[in-house]
BALOBA-1460 file (C-alpha; in Angstrom, 3 decimals):
// residues 138
<rec num="1" residu="m" x="0.024" y="-0.275" z="0.036"/>
<rec num="2" residu="k" x="2.711" y="2.133" z="0.907"/>
<rec num="3" residu="i" x="4.311" y="1.590" z="-2.675"/>
<rec num="4" residu="k" x="1.275" y="2.801" z="-3.825"/>
<rec num="5" residu="h" x="1.451" y="5.839" z="-2.550"/>
<rec num="6" residu="i" x="5.002" y="6.581" z="-3.311"/>
<rec num="7" residu="t" x="4.353" y="5.818" z="-7.127"/>
<rec num="8" residu="i" x="1.041" y="8.040" z="-6.856"/>
<rec num="9" residu="l" x="3.380" y="10.722" z="-5.226"/>
<rec num="10" residu="k" x="6.258" y="10.140" z="-7.880"/>
<rec num="11" residu="t" x="3.783" y="10.695" z="-10.631"/>
<rec num="12" residu="f" x="2.162" y="13.852" z="-9.063"/>
<rec num="13" residu="l" x="5.753" y="15.563" z="-8.661"/>
<rec num="14" residu="l" x="6.953" y="14.275" z="-12.427"/>
<rec num="15" residu="i" x="3.422" y="16.106" z="-14.155"/>
<rec num="16" residu="i" x="3.742" y="19.161" z="-11.579"/>
<rec num="17" residu="t" x="7.374" y="19.627" z="-12.733"/>
<rec num="18" residu="f" x="6.599" y="19.111" z="-16.500"/>
<rec num="19" residu="y" x="3.924" y="21.892" z="-16.296"/>
<rec num="20" residu="f" x="6.259" y="24.039" z="-14.389"/>
<rec num="21" residu="v" x="8.663" y="23.507" z="-17.230"/>
<rec num="22" residu="q" x="6.372" y="23.985" z="-19.923"/>
<rec num="23" residu="s" x="5.123" y="27.320" z="-18.495"/>
<rec num="24" residu="f" x="8.643" y="28.808" z="-18.746"/>
<rec num="25" residu="s" x="9.137" y="27.648" z="-22.195"/>
<rec num="26" residu="y" x="6.133" y="28.890" z="-23.396"/>
<rec num="27" residu="n" x="7.105" y="32.465" z="-22.780"/>
<rec num="28" residu="a" x="10.255" y="32.275" z="-24.484"/>
<rec num="29" residu="h" x="10.753" y="34.644" z="-27.512"/>
<rec num="30" residu="s" x="13.298" y="34.368" z="-30.079"/>
<rec num="31" residu="v" x="13.476" y="38.107" z="-30.674"/>
<rec num="32" residu="e" x="17.329" y="38.782" z="-30.539"/>
<rec num="33" residu="p" x="19.133" y="42.037" z="-28.687"/>
<rec num="34" residu="d" x="19.926" y="43.474" z="-31.718"/>
<rec num="35" residu="e" x="16.301" y="43.643" z="-33.229"/>
<rec num="36" residu="i" x="14.807" y="45.522" z="-29.959"/>
<rec num="37" residu="l" x="13.445" y="48.719" z="-30.505"/>
<rec num="38" residu="k" x="14.761" y="51.553" z="-28.006"/>
<rec num="39" residu="n" x="11.167" y="53.311" z="-27.949"/>
<rec num="40" residu="q" x="9.183" y="50.790" z="-25.294"/>
<rec num="41" residu="k" x="5.853" y="51.699" z="-27.193"/>
<rec num="42" residu="q" x="7.396" y="50.762" z="-30.868"/>
<rec num="43" residu="e" x="8.526" y="47.575" z="-29.469"/>
<rec num="44" residu="y" x="5.509" y="46.551" z="-27.998"/>
<rec num="45" residu="r" x="3.562" y="47.293" z="-31.080"/>
<rec num="46" residu="a" x="6.234" y="45.181" z="-33.018"/>
<rec num="47" residu="r" x="5.944" y="42.238" z="-30.606"/>
<rec num="48" residu="s" x="1.921" y="42.372" z="-30.796"/>
<rec num="49" residu="i" x="1.928" y="42.519" z="-34.658"/>
<rec num="50" residu="s" x="4.982" y="39.669" z="-34.500"/>
<rec num="51" residu="k" x="2.863" y="37.571" z="-32.341"/>
<rec num="52" residu="n" x="-0.282" y="37.658" z="-35.078"/>
<rec num="53" residu="i" x="2.150" y="36.922" z="-38.004"/>
<rec num="54" residu="r" x="2.708" y="33.160" z="-38.888"/>
<rec num="55" residu="c" x="6.429" y="31.873" z="-39.256"/>
<rec num="56" residu="m" x="6.329" y="30.515" z="-42.996"/>
<rec num="57" residu="v" x="8.981" y="27.812" z="-42.159"/>
<rec num="58" residu="c" x="7.512" y="26.880" z="-39.129"/>
<rec num="59" residu="q" x="4.256" y="27.458" z="-40.004"/>
<rec num="60" residu="n" x="2.230" y="26.833" z="-36.411"/>
<rec num="61" residu="q" x="4.437" y="29.164" z="-34.549"/>
<rec num="62" residu="s" x="4.140" y="32.928" z="-34.618"/>
<rec num="63" residu="i" x="7.306" y="35.116" z="-35.962"/>
<rec num="64" residu="d" x="7.594" y="36.265" z="-32.057"/>
<rec num="65" residu="e" x="8.551" y="32.554" z="-31.197"/>
<rec num="66" residu="s" x="10.150" y="31.392" z="-34.357"/>
<rec num="67" residu="s" x="14.283" y="31.452" z="-34.524"/>
<rec num="68" residu="a" x="14.001" y="30.688" z="-38.343"/>
<rec num="69" residu="p" x="16.024" y="33.165" z="-40.588"/>
<rec num="70" residu="l" x="12.669" y="34.548" z="-42.281"/>
<rec num="71" residu="a" x="11.260" y="35.098" z="-39.087"/>
<rec num="72" residu="k" x="13.994" y="37.225" z="-37.782"/>
<rec num="73" residu="d" x="13.966" y="38.722" z="-41.768"/>
<rec num="74" residu="l" x="10.051" y="39.648" z="-41.312"/>
<rec num="75" residu="r" x="10.738" y="40.776" z="-37.420"/>
<rec num="76" residu="i" x="13.206" y="43.370" z="-38.801"/>
<rec num="77" residu="v" x="10.916" y="44.556" z="-41.611"/>
<rec num="78" residu="i" x="8.141" y="45.077" z="-38.964"/>
<rec num="79" residu="r" x="10.065" y="47.088" z="-37.122"/>
<rec num="80" residu="n" x="11.415" y="49.110" z="-39.979"/>
<rec num="81" residu="k" x="7.946" y="49.644" z="-40.863"/>
<rec num="82" residu="i" x="6.845" y="50.951" z="-37.267"/>
<rec num="83" residu="k" x="10.241" y="53.406" z="-37.506"/>
<rec num="84" residu="e" x="8.963" y="54.644" z="-41.078"/>
<rec num="85" residu="g" x="5.599" y="55.675" z="-39.243"/>
<rec num="86" residu="k" x="3.282" y="53.053" z="-40.539"/>
<rec num="87" residu="n" x="0.158" y="52.019" z="-38.697"/>
<rec num="88" residu="d" x="-0.511" y="48.502" z="-37.838"/>
<rec num="89" residu="q" x="-3.182" y="48.045" z="-40.732"/>
<rec num="90" residu="e" x="-0.601" y="49.306" z="-43.058"/>
<rec num="91" residu="i" x="1.817" y="46.786" z="-41.936"/>
<rec num="92" residu="y" x="-0.539" y="44.030" z="-42.039"/>
<rec num="93" residu="k" x="-1.495" y="45.012" z="-45.498"/>
<rec num="94" residu="f" x="2.140" y="45.258" z="-46.771"/>
<rec num="95" residu="l" x="2.336" y="41.574" z="-45.311"/>
<rec num="96" residu="t" x="-0.869" y="39.961" z="-46.573"/>
<rec num="97" residu="d" x="-0.128" y="41.768" z="-50.202"/>
<rec num="98" residu="r" x="3.351" y="40.031" z="-49.807"/>
<rec num="99" residu="y" x="2.692" y="36.578" z="-48.570"/>
<rec num="100" residu="g" x="-1.322" y="36.279" z="-48.718"/>
<rec num="101" residu="d" x="-3.730" y="35.648" z="-45.608"/>
<rec num="102" residu="f" x="-2.211" y="32.578" z="-44.714"/>
<rec num="103" residu="i" x="0.732" y="34.697" z="-43.117"/>
<rec num="104" residu="l" x="-1.925" y="35.982" z="-40.262"/>
<rec num="105" residu="l" x="-2.305" y="33.213" z="-37.459"/>
<rec num="106" residu="k" x="-5.944" y="34.340" z="-37.434"/>
<rec num="107" residu="p" x="-6.845" y="35.194" z="-41.017"/>
<rec num="108" residu="p" x="-10.089" y="36.892" z="-41.510"/>
<rec num="109" residu="f" x="-13.187" y="35.402" z="-42.690"/>
<rec num="110" residu="k" x="-13.776" y="35.934" z="-46.686"/>
<rec num="111" residu="l" x="-14.428" y="34.504" z="-49.810"/>
<rec num="112" residu="s" x="-11.186" y="32.982" z="-50.196"/>
<rec num="113" residu="t" x="-10.753" y="31.720" z="-46.756"/>
<rec num="114" residu="f" x="-14.068" y="30.372" z="-46.708"/>
<rec num="115" residu="a" x="-12.740" y="26.660" z="-46.805"/>
<rec num="116" residu="l" x="-10.247" y="27.362" z="-44.025"/>
<rec num="117" residu="w" x="-12.882" y="28.357" z="-41.267"/>
<rec num="118" residu="i" x="-15.901" y="25.748" z="-42.704"/>
<rec num="119" residu="l" x="-14.114" y="22.783" z="-43.813"/>
<rec num="120" residu="p" x="-13.185" y="21.987" z="-39.895"/>
<rec num="121" residu="f" x="-16.653" y="22.011" z="-38.960"/>
<rec num="122" residu="l" x="-17.715" y="19.785" z="-41.960"/>
<rec num="123" residu="f" x="-15.450" y="17.532" z="-40.967"/>
<rec num="124" residu="l" x="-16.663" y="17.280" z="-37.323"/>
<rec num="125" residu="v" x="-20.118" y="16.620" z="-38.512"/>
<rec num="126" residu="f" x="-18.702" y="14.085" z="-40.790"/>
<rec num="127" residu="g" x="-16.906" y="12.335" z="-38.065"/>
<rec num="128" residu="i" x="-19.863" y="12.424" z="-36.108"/>
<rec num="129" residu="y" x="-22.183" y="10.839" z="-38.497"/>
<rec num="130" residu="m" x="-19.866" y="8.274" z="-39.119"/>
<rec num="131" residu="f" x="-19.340" y="7.379" z="-35.616"/>
<rec num="132" residu="f" x="-23.050" y="7.211" z="-34.595"/>
<rec num="133" residu="f" x="-24.803" y="5.934" z="-37.705"/>
<rec num="134" residu="r" x="-22.237" y="3.868" z="-40.027"/>
<rec num="135" residu="n" x="-20.639" y="2.323" z="-37.279"/>
<rec num="136" residu="k" x="-23.465" y="-0.190" z="-36.381"/>
<rec num="137" residu="k" x="-22.762" y="-3.733" z="-35.735"/>
<rec num="138" residu="f" x="-24.640" y="-5.610" z="-38.277"/>
């Protein structure tokens, strides 16, 4: 009985340690010191824009989190646009004109992205249908 409690305690401590490590690693950013803007407001804007832009190499990370060379180049482009006095919408427009809506982590709902927004729901409905109605044993 005592061995079972020790095993449960070890498992619990392992899970807590895992979550603790993950919470610190999630906040790690790949922005290098030479990229950081001196003006705090401009740096905050650059970070918030970078968090909404998809890394075209990693594809499931924002450029703020990615260490890929393309992500670094995009972070520098965003900071240069901010230094030029461009607003957020102008920067997003520049990036989407150049790379398409795919570069946005949250693409807008419009005709060209209709399938992107609707297909997950269709697959869910299809999966439920297959599970409940087509999975009968005869």
